[in-house]
FIRO-794249 format. One line per field, with one value per residue: residue number from 1; residue in three letters; x, y, z of N, C-alpha, C in turn. Coordinates in steps of 0.05 Angstrom, whole numbers, plus 5000, padded with zeros to 4 digits. Example, Ala and Ser with C-alpha at 12.3 -4.5 7.8 and 13.67 -1.06 7.14 Angstrom:
// FIRO-794249
resi: [1 / 2] .
resn: [Ala / Ser] .
n_xx: [5264 / 5257] .
n_yy: [4886 / 4955] .
n_zz: [5156 / 5142] .
ca_xx: [5246 / 5273] .
ca_yy: [4910 / 4979] .
ca_zz: [5156 / 5143] .
c_xx: [5264 / 5258] .
c_yy: [4934 / 5001] .
c_zz: [5156 / 5157] .
// end
This chain:
// FIRO-794249
resi: [1 / 2 / 3 / 4 / 5 / 6 / 7 / 8 / 9 / 10 / 11 / 12 / 13 / 14 / 15 / 16 / 17 / 18 / 19 / 20 / 21 / 22 / 23 / 24 / 25 / 26 / 27 / 28 / 29 / 30 / 31 / 32 / 33 / 34 / 35 / 36 / 37 / 38 / 39 / 40 / 41 / 42 / 43 / 44 / 45 / 46 / 47 / 48 / 49 / 50 / 51 / 52 / 53 / 54 / 55 / 56 / 57 / 58 / 59 / 60 / 61 / 62 / 63 / 64 / 65 / 66 / 67 / 68 / 69 / 70 / 71 / 72 / 73 / 74 / 75 / 76 / 77 / 78 / 79 / 80 / 81 / 82 / 83 / 84 / 85 / 86 / 87 / 88 / 89 / 90 / 91 / 92 / 93 / 94 / 95 / 96 / 97 / 98 / 99 / 100 / 101 / 102 / 103 / 104 / 105 / 106 / 107 / 108 / 109 / 110 / 111 / 112 / 113 / 114 / 115 / 116 / 117 / 118 / 119 / 120 / 121 / 122 / 123 / 124 / 125 / 126 / 127 / 128 / 129 / 130 / 131 / 132 / 133 / 134 / 135 / 136 / 137 / 138 / 139 / 140 / 141 / 142 / 143 / 144 / 145 / 146 / 147 / 148 / 149 / 150 / 151 / 152 / 153 / 154 / 155 / 156 / 157 / 158 / 159 / 160 / 161 / 162 / 163 / 164 / 165 / 166] .
resn: [Met / Leu / Gln / Asp / Asp / Leu / Lys / Glu / Phe / Arg / Leu / Arg / Leu / Gly / Glu / Thr / Gln / Glu / Thr / Leu / Ala / Arg / Arg / Met / Gly / Leu / Thr / Val / Arg / Thr / Ile / Ala / Arg / Tyr / Glu / Ser / Asp / Arg / Pro / Pro / Thr / Gly / Asn / Ala / Leu / Gln / Arg / Phe / Ile / Glu / Leu / Ala / Arg / Glu / Thr / Gly / Asn / Arg / Thr / Phe / Glu / Glu / Ser / Phe / Trp / Lys / His / Leu / Thr / Ala / Gly / Leu / Gly / Lys / Pro / Pro / Asp / Gln / Asp / Glu / Ile / Ile / Gly / Glu / Leu / Glu / Arg / Ser / Ala / Ile / Leu / Ile / Leu / Gly / His / Asn / Arg / Gly / Arg / Lys / Gly / Leu / Leu / Gly / Val / Leu / His / Lys / Glu / Leu / Leu / Lys / Leu / Leu / Ala / Asp / Thr / His / Lys / Ser / Pro / Ser / Ile / Leu / Arg / Tyr / Pro / Ala / Val / Leu / Asn / Ala / Asp / Leu / Ser / Pro / Ala / Leu / Val / Ser / Arg / Ile / Asp / Tyr / Leu / Gln / Ser / Val / Ile / Leu / Asp / Ile / Glu / Lys / Ala / Leu / Ser / Pro / Ala / Pro / Thr / Arg / Lys / Glu / Lys / Ala] .
n_xx: [4897 / 4913 / 4889 / 4843 / 4816 / 4807 / 4771 / 4728 / 4715 / 4698 / 4652 / 4622 / 4611 / 4574 / 4587 / 4606 / 4665 / 4669 / 4638 / 4664 / 4714 / 4702 / 4684 / 4732 / 4764 / 4795 / 4815 / 4776 / 4807 / 4851 / 4827 / 4812 / 4863 / 4884 / 4852 / 4868 / 4925 / 4962 / 4964 / 4946 / 4993 / 5026 / 5005 / 4959 / 4937 / 4928 / 4885 / 4845 / 4842 / 4823 / 4772 / 4749 / 4747 / 4712 / 4666 / 4653 / 4675 / 4708 / 4738 / 4760 / 4789 / 4828 / 4853 / 4873 / 4907 / 4945 / 4969 / 4991 / 5028 / 5061 / 5090 / 5122 / 5155 / 5153 / 5104 / 5082 / 5113 / 5093 / 5114 / 5120 / 5068 / 5046 / 5077 / 5059 / 5005 / 5013 / 5034 / 4990 / 4952 / 4974 / 4972 / 4916 / 4899 / 4927 / 4903 / 4849 / 4850 / 4883 / 4947 / 4964 / 4929 / 4944 / 4996 / 4984 / 4961 / 5005 / 5041 / 5016 / 5019 / 5075 / 5090 / 5066 / 5096 / 5146 / 5136 / 5125 / 5175 / 5207 / 5188 / 5200 / 5256 / 5277 / 5239 / 5241 / 5253 / 5297 / 5296 / 5338 / 5349 / 5351 / 5399 / 5468 / 5490 / 5476 / 5463 / 5450 / 5463 / 5418 / 5407 / 5417 / 5375 / 5330 / 5340 / 5335 / 5281 / 5257 / 5274 / 5245 / 5193 / 5195 / 5203 / 5155 / 5120 / 5136 / 5119 / 5065 / 5051 / 5018 / 5031 / 5066 / 5032 / 5032 / 5034 / 5054 / 5105 / 5130] .
n_yy: [4436 / 4502 / 4521 / 4490 / 4507 / 4560 / 4556 / 4529 / 4569 / 4610 / 4585 / 4578 / 4631 / 4637 / 4654 / 4662 / 4650 / 4695 / 4734 / 4738 / 4754 / 4805 / 4829 / 4831 / 4860 / 4835 / 4793 / 4743 / 4702 / 4705 / 4690 / 4638 / 4615 / 4620 / 4582 / 4536 / 4523 / 4563 / 4590 / 4649 / 4695 / 4734 / 4801 / 4792 / 4746 / 4766 / 4799 / 4761 / 4741 / 4786 / 4791 / 4743 / 4753 / 4798 / 4775 / 4740 / 4689 / 4653 / 4605 / 4600 / 4648 / 4637 / 4593 / 4616 / 4653 / 4620 / 4598 / 4644 / 4661 / 4616 / 4621 / 4663 / 4643 / 4651 / 4672 / 4741 / 4780 / 4811 / 4864 / 4875 / 4874 / 4916 / 4958 / 4959 / 4972 / 5023 / 5051 / 5046 / 5075 / 5127 / 5137 / 5136 / 5179 / 5221 / 5220 / 5231 / 5278 / 5312 / 5339 / 5380 / 5372 / 5322 / 5333 / 5366 / 5330 / 5296 / 5333 / 5347 / 5297 / 5291 / 5334 / 5318 / 5271 / 5295 / 5324 / 5281 / 5257 / 5293 / 5284 / 5230 / 5211 / 5162 / 5140 / 5157 / 5134 / 5125 / 5130 / 5091 / 5087 / 5138 / 5160 / 5146 / 5138 / 5093 / 5093 / 5145 / 5200 / 5219 / 5274 / 5286 / 5257 / 5284 / 5335 / 5323 / 5307 / 5356 / 5387 / 5363 / 5375 / 5432 / 5436 / 5416 / 5454 / 5499 / 5482 / 5480 / 5532 / 5590 / 5615 / 5676 / 5737 / 5785 / 5837 / 5825 / 5809 / 5856] .
n_zz: [4838 / 4817 / 4769 / 4766 / 4812 / 4798 / 4755 / 4781 / 4818 / 4784 / 4762 / 4809 / 4819 / 4781 / 4730 / 4661 / 4621 / 4590 / 4617 / 4666 / 4648 / 4628 / 4676 / 4705 / 4673 / 4634 / 4578 / 4544 / 4526 / 4560 / 4610 / 4596 / 4587 / 4640 / 4665 / 4641 / 4621 / 4639 / 4696 / 4734 / 4763 / 4814 / 4812 / 4781 / 4803 / 4854 / 4844 / 4836 / 4888 / 4915 / 4890 / 4906 / 4961 / 4962 / 4943 / 4983 / 4983 / 5018 / 5021 / 4969 / 4969 / 5008 / 4984 / 4936 / 4959 / 4983 / 4938 / 4916 / 4956 / 4958 / 4912 / 4926 / 4963 / 5018 / 5066 / 5072 / 5124 / 5187 / 5189 / 5134 / 5117 / 5147 / 5127 / 5074 / 5083 / 5105 / 5060 / 5026 / 5055 / 5054 / 4999 / 4991 / 5025 / 5000 / 4949 / 4961 / 4993 / 4968 / 4951 / 4986 / 5029 / 5047 / 5063 / 5106 / 5142 / 5151 / 5172 / 5221 / 5248 / 5250 / 5283 / 5330 / 5339 / 5347 / 5395 / 5429 / 5428 / 5455 / 5506 / 5514 / 5491 / 5470 / 5436 / 5384 / 5321 / 5266 / 5197 / 5165 / 5111 / 5092 / 5103 / 5104 / 5153 / 5200 / 5253 / 5278 / 5323 / 5375 / 5374 / 5320 / 5297 / 5317 / 5296 / 5242 / 5239 / 5253 / 5209 / 5168 / 5183 / 5179 / 5123 / 5105 / 5126 / 5096 / 5046 / 5054 / 5064 / 5038 / 4973 / 4965 / 4951 / 4897 / 4919 / 4970 / 4958 / 4941] .
ca_xx: [4912 / 4902 / 4872 / 4817 / 4803 / 4797 / 4747 / 4707 / 4708 / 4682 / 4626 / 4608 / 4601 / 4553 / 4597 / 4620 / 4691 / 4665 / 4628 / 4686 / 4735 / 4692 / 4684 / 4759 / 4779 / 4813 / 4804 / 4766 / 4830 / 4867 / 4813 / 4815 / 4891 / 4886 / 4838 / 4878 / 4954 / 4980 / 4949 / 4956 / 5013 / 5030 / 4982 / 4935 / 4927 / 4919 / 4858 / 4826 / 4840 / 4805 / 4745 / 4739 / 4740 / 4689 / 4642 / 4649 / 4684 / 4731 / 4753 / 4776 / 4807 / 4850 / 4867 / 4888 / 4928 / 4966 / 4984 / 5007 / 5051 / 5079 / 5107 / 5140 / 5173 / 5144 / 5083 / 5094 / 5113 / 5077 / 5125 / 5114 / 5039 / 5042 / 5089 / 5040 / 4982 / 5021 / 5035 / 4962 / 4939 / 4985 / 4960 / 4887 / 4897 / 4936 / 4883 / 4824 / 4853 / 4901 / 4974 / 4966 / 4914 / 4961 / 5018 / 4973 / 4959 / 5032 / 5052 / 5004 / 5030 / 5103 / 5091 / 5059 / 5119 / 5167 / 5128 / 5129 / 5204 / 5217 / 5180 / 5214 / 5273 / 5283 / 5218 / 5246 / 5268 / 5308 / 5296 / 5366 / 5352 / 5354 / 5426 / 5487 / 5495 / 5455 / 5456 / 5457 / 5458 / 5390 / 5406 / 5415 / 5349 / 5311 / 5345 / 5324 / 5252 / 5250 / 5277 / 5223 / 5170 / 5198 / 5199 / 5126 / 5108 / 5141 / 5102 / 5037 / 5046 / 5009 / 5050 / 5062 / 5019 / 5050 / 5037 / 5072 / 5133 / 5140] .
ca_yy: [4454 / 4529 / 4523 / 4478 / 4525 / 4584 / 4548 / 4524 / 4595 / 4624 / 4572 / 4584 / 4658 / 4637 / 4670 / 4650 / 4662 / 4721 / 4754 / 4742 / 4771 / 4833 / 4839 / 4835 / 4877 / 4818 / 4781 / 4716 / 4685 / 4705 / 4673 / 4610 / 4607 / 4617 / 4558 / 4512 / 4517 / 4584 / 4604 / 4676 / 4699 / 4762 / 4820 / 4780 / 4728 / 4783 / 4808 / 4739 / 4740 / 4808 / 4784 / 4722 / 4766 / 4815 / 4758 / 4723 / 4661 / 4651 / 4581 / 4607 / 4668 / 4623 / 4577 / 4634 / 4665 / 4599 / 4596 / 4669 / 4661 / 4594 / 4633 / 4682 / 4628 / 4654 / 4692 / 4766 / 4782 / 4833 / 4889 / 4879 / 4880 / 4943 / 4976 / 4960 / 4988 / 5051 / 5062 / 5049 / 5097 / 5152 / 5141 / 5143 / 5206 / 5239 / 5220 / 5243 / 5304 / 5328 / 5340 / 5398 / 5360 / 5300 / 5345 / 5375 / 5306 / 5288 / 5355 / 5343 / 5273 / 5295 / 5352 / 5301 / 5255 / 5312 / 5329 / 5256 / 5252 / 5310 / 5271 / 5204 / 5211 / 5136 / 5130 / 5166 / 5116 / 5139 / 5113 / 5088 / 5091 / 5166 / 5169 / 5124 / 5134 / 5075 / 5097 / 5173 / 5208 / 5228 / 5302 / 5285 / 5248 / 5305 / 5356 / 5314 / 5309 / 5384 / 5397 / 5353 / 5392 / 5458 / 5433 / 5413 / 5480 / 5516 / 5473 / 5486 / 5561 / 5600 / 5630 / 5705 / 5752 / 5806 / 5859 / 5817 / 5808 / 5883] .
ca_zz: [4821 / 4816 / 4746 / 4773 / 4832 / 4784 / 4740 / 4800 / 4829 / 4764 / 4761 / 4834 / 4816 / 4760 / 4708 / 4639 / 4618 / 4579 / 4637 / 4685 / 4635 / 4628 / 4704 / 4714 / 4654 / 4620 / 4554 / 4547 / 4521 / 4585 / 4629 / 4586 / 4593 / 4669 / 4673 / 4628 / 4623 / 4650 / 4717 / 4740 / 4784 / 4823 / 4813 / 4769 / 4824 / 4875 / 4836 / 4842 / 4917 / 4922 / 4881 / 4924 / 4986 / 4957 / 4939 / 5006 / 4978 / 5036 / 5014 / 4946 / 4977 / 5021 / 4964 / 4918 / 4975 / 4986 / 4912 / 4913 / 4975 / 4950 / 4892 / 4939 / 4980 / 5046 / 5069 / 5082 / 5153 / 5197 / 5181 / 5106 / 5115 / 5158 / 5108 / 5052 / 5093 / 5107 / 5033 / 5016 / 5070 / 5044 / 4972 / 4994 / 5035 / 4979 / 4928 / 4970 / 5005 / 4952 / 4961 / 5010 / 5051 / 5057 / 5078 / 5131 / 5160 / 5158 / 5190 / 5247 / 5260 / 5256 / 5306 / 5353 / 5344 / 5359 / 5423 / 5444 / 5429 / 5477 / 5531 / 5516 / 5468 / 5458 / 5418 / 5357 / 5303 / 5244 / 5173 / 5156 / 5082 / 5086 / 5109 / 5107 / 5182 / 5209 / 5281 / 5284 / 5351 / 5379 / 5365 / 5291 / 5290 / 5323 / 5276 / 5216 / 5241 / 5252 / 5182 / 5152 / 5191 / 5166 / 5094 / 5101 / 5132 / 5073 / 5024 / 5061 / 5066 / 5013 / 4957 / 4970 / 4929 / 4885 / 4938 / 4992 / 4947 / 4937] .
c_xx: [4898 / 4883 / 4844 / 4802 / 4792 / 4771 / 4724 / 4697 / 4690 / 4654 / 4610 / 4597 / 4578 / 4561 / 4608 / 4648 / 4689 / 4657 / 4649 / 4708 / 4727 / 4693 / 4712 / 4776 / 4800 / 4800 / 4794 / 4789 / 4847 / 4854 / 4816 / 4843 / 4895 / 4874 / 4850 / 4908 / 4972 / 4965 / 4962 / 4976 / 5012 / 5004 / 4956 / 4921 / 4915 / 4890 / 4837 / 4822 / 4820 / 4776 / 4733 / 4730 / 4714 / 4663 / 4637 / 4657 / 4710 / 4749 / 4771 / 4796 / 4832 / 4867 / 4884 / 4912 / 4952 / 4983 / 5002 / 5032 / 5070 / 5099 / 5127 / 5160 / 5166 / 5121 / 5095 / 5092 / 5097 / 5087 / 5119 / 5085 / 5034 / 5054 / 5071 / 5015 / 4989 / 5022 / 5007 / 4948 / 4948 / 4973 / 4931 / 4884 / 4905 / 4915 / 4858 / 4827 / 4871 / 4928 / 4976 / 4951 / 4930 / 4984 / 5009 / 4971 / 4986 / 5045 / 5042 / 5016 / 5060 / 5107 / 5085 / 5083 / 5142 / 5161 / 5133 / 5159 / 5216 / 5210 / 5196 / 5231 / 5278 / 5262 / 5224 / 5264 / 5275 / 5307 / 5324 / 5370 / 5357 / 5383 / 5444 / 5493 / 5472 / 5447 / 5463 / 5450 / 5429 / 5387 / 5402 / 5387 / 5328 / 5315 / 5332 / 5293 / 5243 / 5253 / 5255 / 5198 / 5172 / 5194 / 5169 / 5112 / 5112 / 5122 / 5073 / 5031 / 5038 / 5031 / 5045 / 5049 / 5038 / 5054 / 5056 / 5101 / 5146 / 5148] .
c_yy: [4482 / 4533 / 4513 / 4496 / 4550 / 4578 / 4544 / 4550 / 4610 / 4612 / 4578 / 4612 / 4659 / 4652 / 4652 / 4661 / 4690 / 4742 / 4759 / 4759 / 4800 / 4845 / 4846 / 4852 / 4861 / 4808 / 4753 / 4696 / 4683 / 4687 / 4644 / 4599 / 4602 / 4590 / 4533 / 4507 / 4538 / 4600 / 4631 / 4675 / 4728 / 4778 / 4808 / 4761 / 4744 / 4793 / 4786 / 4737 / 4762 / 4802 / 4762 / 4734 / 4782 / 4799 / 4739 / 4694 / 4657 / 4627 / 4587 / 4628 / 4656 / 4607 / 4594 / 4646 / 4645 / 4597 / 4621 / 4668 / 4638 / 4604 / 4652 / 4668 / 4630 / 4675 / 4718 / 4767 / 4807 / 4860 / 4895 / 4887 / 4908 / 4964 / 4980 / 4976 / 5017 / 5064 / 5066 / 5072 / 5124 / 5157 / 5149 / 5171 / 5226 / 5242 / 5235 / 5271 / 5322 / 5330 / 5357 / 5385 / 5337 / 5312 / 5356 / 5353 / 5298 / 5308 / 5351 / 5319 / 5277 / 5314 / 5336 / 5283 / 5271 / 5318 / 5304 / 5250 / 5269 / 5297 / 5245 / 5201 / 5184 / 5126 / 5137 / 5146 / 5132 / 5121 / 5112 / 5092 / 5120 / 5176 / 5144 / 5118 / 5118 / 5079 / 5126 / 5180 / 5219 / 5257 / 5303 / 5276 / 5269 / 5328 / 5348 / 5316 / 5338 / 5396 / 5387 / 5370 / 5419 / 5457 / 5431 / 5440 / 5499 / 5508 / 5480 / 5516 / 5572 / 5616 / 5660 / 5718 / 5773 / 5829 / 5851 / 5816 / 5835 / 5896] .
c_zz: [4820 / 4792 / 4752 / 4793 / 4818 / 4769 / 4759 / 4813 / 4809 / 4762 / 4786 / 4833 / 4796 / 4735 / 4686 / 4638 / 4607 / 4600 / 4658 / 4674 / 4635 / 4656 / 4714 / 4695 / 4639 / 4594 / 4560 / 4544 / 4546 / 4606 / 4621 / 4592 / 4623 / 4678 / 4660 / 4633 / 4635 / 4671 / 4723 / 4763 / 4793 / 4825 / 4802 / 4790 / 4847 / 4869 / 4841 / 4872 / 4926 / 4914 / 4899 / 4951 / 4983 / 4955 / 4961 / 5002 / 4992 / 5028 / 4990 / 4952 / 4989 / 5002 / 4946 / 4933 / 4978 / 4961 / 4909 / 4931 / 4969 / 4930 / 4903 / 4957 / 5010 / 5047 / 5079 / 5112 / 5161 / 5189 / 5151 / 5102 / 5125 / 5139 / 5084 / 5059 / 5095 / 5080 / 5022 / 5029 / 5059 / 5016 / 4974 / 5004 / 5014 / 4957 / 4936 / 4982 / 4988 / 4966 / 4986 / 5034 / 5063 / 5073 / 5105 / 5151 / 5169 / 5177 / 5218 / 5262 / 5267 / 5280 / 5331 / 5360 / 5357 / 5388 / 5440 / 5448 / 5452 / 5504 / 5535 / 5491 / 5454 / 5438 / 5389 / 5342 / 5279 / 5219 / 5161 / 5126 / 5074 / 5091 / 5113 / 5136 / 5194 / 5238 / 5289 / 5313 / 5352 / 5369 / 5335 / 5283 / 5295 / 5303 / 5249 / 5217 / 5240 / 5224 / 5164 / 5158 / 5179 / 5136 / 5088 / 5106 / 5108 / 5050 / 5029 / 5061 / 5039 / 4999 / 4962 / 4945 / 4919 / 4905 / 4961 / 4983 / 4946 / 4963] .
// end
């Protein structure tokens, strides 16, 4: 049972319910509940997976992961994992480089994609969620990509000074 694994994991770490609660930013009551009658789910269980990974407790990491994915009905597929990694990477870049720094990185990658598309047009995929047209013509996809690049360039360009406006 997950409750037993959680308690054994805590003991293996050499922690009391109080020290584990403090470490994870939870209350002692929550840890006690997790170990007795209401095990964690979702994000809370994900935090235990991360702690198990950080502390090198591979067996518990795998056990917690199985419990997490059992609640989802199926483990995430490769596309879901990649999508999550992409979102994480964008958040990290945005946090560390700031909004303009992130736009610069995206601008560079989009220009590269545009150049590659001109060499081999079939590589350009279109995010269908952006338009009801699920299979737009290649010209539409390229136009859309170019419009995104222009929007980024506008956002990256410095605001005109008062002298430039006059």
